[in-house]
N, C-alpha and C positions, 0 to 999 in steps of 0.2 A: 114715779112715787112722790106723793105730796110732801113728804118730810125730807126729800132729797133736793136741796136747793142748788142753784148754780155755784154758790160758794163751796158747798160740800163737794160738788163735782170737780171744781177747780183744785180743791185740797187733795182729793184722791189722785188726780192727774199729776200734781206737783210731786207727791211722794213717789209715784211711778217714774217720773222724769228724773228725779234725784238719783235713781238707781240705774238710769241709762236706758229706759224702755219706753216705747210709745204706747198710747192707749188704743191698741188695735182691736182688742176684744170689747164687747159691749157690756156696760155695767147695768145689768137688769136684775141681779139677785138682791133681794132685800135681806135684812138680818135673819129673818125666819127662813128664807130660802137657802141661805148659806148653812144654817143649822140643819135644814131638811135634807140637803145633799149628803152630809155626813151621817145623819140619823138613818137615811135610806140605805146607805152602804153597810152600816153596822147591822141593821135589820135583824132584830131579835127573832123574827119569824123565819129567817133563813138559817143563819148559823146556830141560833138557839134551839131550833127544832132538828135540823139535819145532823147536828153533832151531839144530840142529846145523850146518846149511848155512852159517850165518854164519862158521863156522870152516873147514869143509872146502872151501867155495867162496871162501874168502878167502886167507889165507896158508898154507893146507894144514896139515900136521902140526904145524908150530910154533905154530899158533893154539891147539892143545890142549896140547902139551908145555910150552910157555913161556907162552902167553897165558892159559890157564885159571888157573894160580896167581896171575898178576898181576891178573887181573880179580877173582878171589876176594878178594885182599887189599884191593881198593877197597871191596868190600862189608863186609869185616871192619872197616875203619876206621870206617864208619858204625855198625856194631853195637857196637863197644867204647864209643864216645862215648855212644850211646843207652843202653847198659847202665848207665853211671854215673848218668844222669838218672833212669832207671826205678827205681833202687833208692831214690832220694829221694822220688819221686812215683809210687807204684804204684797207678794208677787205670785204669779202663776208658777206652778212647780216649786212652791216655796222651799221644800227641804233641800233641793239642789242649790238654791241661792244661799240658804243659811250655811250649808256645808262649805261653800266657797268663800263667803264673806267672813265667817267666823274662823275659818281655817285657811285653806289655800286651794289652788286649782285641783290638786289630787283628791283632797277630802271631799270637795264638791262633786267631782266626777264619780268618785266611789259611792257617795250618797245617792247620786242619780241612778247609777246602775243597779244598786241594791233595790231602790224604790221602784224602778221600772220593771225589773224582773219580778218583784213581788206583785206589782199591780197587774201586769199582763197575766201571770199565772193565777192570781186570785180571781180575776174576771172569768177565766176559764173554769175555775173551781166553783165559783158562785153559780154559773149557768149549768154546770154539771149537777150541782145540788138541786137546782130548779128542775132539771130533767128527771132526776130520781124521785123528787117529790111528785112530779106529774105522773110518773109511771106508777108510783104507789097509790096515788089518790084517784086518778082517772084512766091513765094509759092502759094498765093491765086489767083493772076491774071492769071498765066500760068499753074499751076499744080492743081488748085482747092483744095489745102490743107486747112484743118480747124485747128484752134488753139485748141489743146487739150493737156492735161498734157502728154499723151503718145507721141504725135508727138514732143512736146517740148523737152522731156528728150532724146528721140532717136536722135534728131538733135544735142543736146548738147553733148551726149556721142560720136557721130561721130566726130564732129569738135574738141572737147577737146582731144579726143584720138589721132587725127592727130597732134595736137599741141604738145602733150606729146611725140609722136614718133619722130618728127623732133628734139625736144630738146634732146631726148635720144641719137640720132645719132651723137652728137658732137656740140660743140660751133661754129665750122667752118661753118657748114650748117646753123645753126641758125643765125649767123652773116650775111651771105650772104642774107638771106631772110629779116632780119630786116633792112639791108642796102637798099635793094630794097624797103622795106616798107617806109623808109624815103623819097626816091625819089617819090614813088607813092603818098604819102600823099601830098607832095608839088605840084606835077603835077595835081592831081585830084582836090585839093582845088582851084587851080587857074582856072582849066577848068570849075568847077562848078560856080565859081564867074563870069567868062566871059559869060557862058551860061545864067546865071540869068540876067546879065546886058543887054545882047542882047534881051532876052525875056521880059524884063520890058516894060510896056506900057508907062511909063514916069519916070523921075528921081526926085522924091520928097525927096531931101536930108534932108529937115526939119523933115521928118518922123523919122529919126534916133535920133532926139533929142526932140521928142514930148512925153511927159508923158501921160499915160492913166491909167485907172484902170479897167482891165478885170477880176478881181477876181470874183468868183461865176459863175453864168450861162453865163455871157458875155464872159467868157474864157473857156467854156466847163468844168467848175468845176475842172480845174487843181489846182487852189488855192481856198480855201473857201473865201467867201466874207470878205474883210478886207479893211483897209485904203490904199490910194494911196502910202503913204510912205512905209508901210510894204510890199506891193506887189512889189515895186521896190527893196527893200532889199532882199526879197525872191528870186527875179530874179537873184541876185548875185550868187546863188547856181549853175546856169548854167556854168559860167566860172570856179568857184571854184571846182565844181565836175568834170569838164572836164580836167582842168589843174592840174592833180595829177598823180602819178605814176613815177615821176622823181627820186624817191628813187631807181629805177632800176639801175641807173648809179652807185650807191654805192653798190648795191647787186652784181653787176658783176665786182667789183674792182679787184678781184684776177684773172680775165680773161682778163683784160685790160692792154695794154702796157702803161708804164709811168703813172701809175694809179694816183699818187699823184697830177698830173696836168690835166690829161685827164678826170678824174671823175668829179671834180668840174666844168670844162668847159662844159662837156656833160650835166650836171644837169641844169646849168643856160641857156645854149643855147637852150636846148629843150623847156624850158618854154618860152623864148623870141620869138623863131620862131613860136611856136604853138600859142602864143598870137597874133602875127602879121598876120599870114596866116588865123587864125580863124576869126580875125576881118574883114579882107578883104572878106572872104567867106560869113560870116553871114550878114554883111552889104549889100552885093550884093543881098543876098536872101531876106532881108527885103524890099529892093527897088523893087524887082520883084513882091512882093505880090500885087495882083490886088486891094485888099481892106483890110485895117488893121482890121476893125471890123469883117469882115467875116473870116479872117484868125484866129483871136483870138477864134472864136466860134468852130473852128475845134479841139481845144485842142491838144491832143497828135498826131493827124493825120495831123497836119499842113504841114509838109514837103511833104508828098505824095499828099495832096490836091493841094498845090501850083504847084508842078512839073507836075501833071496831067493837070492842068488848063493852064499852060503857056509854057511848053517845048515840043518839038517834040518827039513823042514816041520812035523813034530809038535812038536819042541823049540821051534821058532820061534813056533808058535801058543800054546804054554804061556806063553812069555815075553811075548807080546803081551797075553794075558789078564791077567797079573799087572801089566803096565805100565798097561793100561787101567783096572784097579781102582784103582791108585795115583793115576792122574790124576783119577778121580772123587773120591777122598778128598782130593786137593789142593783141588778146588773146594769140598768140604764144609768144610774148615778155613778157606777164604777167606770163605765165608758167615759163619762165626763171627766172623772178624775185622771184616768190614765192618759187621755188625749191631751189634757192640759200639761201634764208632766212631759209628754213627748214634745209638745209645742215649745215649752219653756227651755228644755234642754237643747232643742234643735236650733232655736234662734241664736244660741251661742255656739253653734257648730259642734254639738256634742254627739251627734248621731250620723250615720251614713245618710246621704240624700237630705241633709239638714235644710237646705234652701226650700225644698218642696214641702217638707214636714212643718216648717215654720210659717208657711203661708196662711193668711187668714182670708176667708171668702168675703169680698166686699158686699155681697148680697146678704149672707146670713151672719156675718161677723163671728164665724166659728172656724177653728183650725181643721178644715175638712180632711186634709190628707192625714193628719195625726189621728183623727177619730177613726177613720177606716183602717189605718195601719194597725193601731192598737187592737181593734176588734178582730181583724183577720188573724193577727198573730196569736190571739187567745184561742181561736178555733183550731188553728194549725198546731198549737202546742198540745191541746187535748187529743187531737187526731194522731199526731206523730208519736206522742208519748204513750198512747194507749196501745199502739202496735208493737212496741218494744218492751221486753221484759228482762229483768235481771234475776236469774233464778226463776221463781214463780211469781215474783212481784212486778206488776207493770211499772214502767218508769214514771208514768203519770202519778201513781200513788206516792212514789218516793219524792218527786219534786214538790207535789202539793204539801207534803209534810214539812218541806223547807220554806214554803211560801211566807208564812207568818214570821219565821226567823229572819228572812230577808227584809220584810217590811219593818220589823222592830229594829233591826240593825240600822236601817235608813233613818229611823226616828232617833236612835241613840247617838249616832255620829254627831249631828249638829248640836244636840243637847250637851254632850260631853265637851265639845269645842266651846260652847257658850259658857260652860263652867269656868274655863280658863280665860276666855276672852272678855268677860264682864269687866267694864271699867277701863279696858285698854283702848288703843286707837282703833282696833277692829270692831269694838262694840261700846262706843262711848255715849250713845244716844238711845234711850229706851222709847218705846211707843207709848201711846196714851193708856194702854192696858198694862199696868206695871205692878208686879208683885213685890218688888224690892229685892235687893241683893241677897239677903239672908234666906228668904223663902225660896227664891229661884234656885239658889245653890243647894238647898236642902233637897228639893225635888230633883235636881240634876244628879245628886249622889244616889238618891233612891232609884232613879232611872238606870244607872249603871248596875246597881244590885239586881233590879228587876230584869235587866237584859241577861245577866248571868243565869238567873232562875229560868227564864224562858228558853235559853239555849240548852241548858242542862235537861230540862223536861222535854224539849223538842227532839232530842236525839236518843231518847230512851226507846227500847223495843216496844212495839213493832216498827218504830220509826228510826231505828238505829242507822239505817243507810243515809239518813239526812246528814249525819256528820260528814260522810265522805263526799256527798254532793256539795255541801257548804264549803268544805276545804278545797274541793276541786274547782268550785266557782272562784274562790279567792286566788288560787294559783292562776287560773285563766285570766282573771282580772289583772293580776300583776304582769302577766306576759303582754297583754294588750296595752296596758299603760306604759310600761317601760319600752316596749317594742315599737309602739306607734303614737299613742296619744300624748305622751309627755312632751314631745316636740311640736305636735300639731295643735292640741287643744288649748285655747287661750282663757277659757272660763268667762264668767260674767264681767261686764264692764266695771272697772274700779278706777278711781282717781281721774287722771286726765282723759282716759278713754270715755268716761261719762260725758265730759264736755264735748268731745269730738263727735259724739253721736247726736248732738242737738239738731243738726240739719237733717239727719236721717229720721229722727223722731218726728219732725214736722212733716216730712214727706210721707211717712207711714200713716200718720193720723189723717192727713189730707186724703190719702188713697181710700180710706174707709169712711170718709165723711165726718170725721171727728172735729175737723176745723173748717 
């Protein structure tokens, strides 16, 4: 990159060395590429479409017109606070390091486990969403495929394997595809919005600000029958669940040029652009709906129902193909994120087989074992959890409802620690991207309030089993920590340990040709 000088490279490496790590991964991500990784994972064409019924079968148009901006602000609060910390500590697997440095070994380990569990399960959920979109758009209509567990797992194994293979072959190829993904999402969301507006019978703008209550049978039983206030609040889960994954900017810090400024910018801009383009796209879709009551009755099938009713078949299929590619690229970027988290946690001995998982390929400069491990675990999670049910509900459905709770917990832990660590010996030096103490602490407090809101909404029926899964995971985590990890796990290098690693750093960088 022409604007990345040797001086810039040296500065990035010095920051990494100061935290006790070698430059093993290759810095090939520009500032835009760092943004594109997070923007691709957020992917309004994935979560925004696949989870659309949470709004249309909830409070109706107001869930988009009013609820989308409110939910996006919740995610924005987390992103701003995380951006401040990421500028000071730009490392792969960022959240794990933040939790350790701003707190202690246990808080770092807890952050890592919440984030890893969330990332592995969300990778599975993203690719399952891609599968169901494929089935609704091409699989059933054109190929006559039936939704079976075998079909689903074969599809997942193929697309996840391809995502892992691309990541295996180097960050350069991954960056090119995620850069393309960024442009594709922009173009497709605008194209979809224009098609919806052209196909609309009329423009009832008031529909976007009209509250309804489609809970129960009126909304295809997407939500159990409840009050109008609650169904609107539950609809906030659409933007909150969609606008997540921006931690990928932090996870790819060690592969990003000028990371201390590029990472926070990538994190915040990915949220803002996703919020804006998602709002335009979804508002246009709501305006296209021929009848709001009929749309609500369609439940989870509302997108395909509306497109079939209003859009020309050829144009519809072109849009479907672009959306499908975007969703696959969303999974590709998620593999990048989860693998960097596994790599970072493993190089400090945080996982079983850590030595193998922390190895970087000298040829491709990627954590190959971490890439394939995260990908395989996501497929195994979907397969195993789809075969087991509690009552009539598959375990997969229960765990996925917890996924975003786990992710946001992993965001909230280091932010909360930062609220109390600011100005102390644990955090006495800020990065170049600095909000100032008052603004950061304001957003940190808002983060805590937002986390409470997300948790309360996330455990409401029909996702009430999420409470028991979350509590169970916390209990299991406590048993593992106090029974095993408290004595074994050392955490990231701090103080004298950083100095001791200098010789190891030189050897690691020489092994991958960095020196």
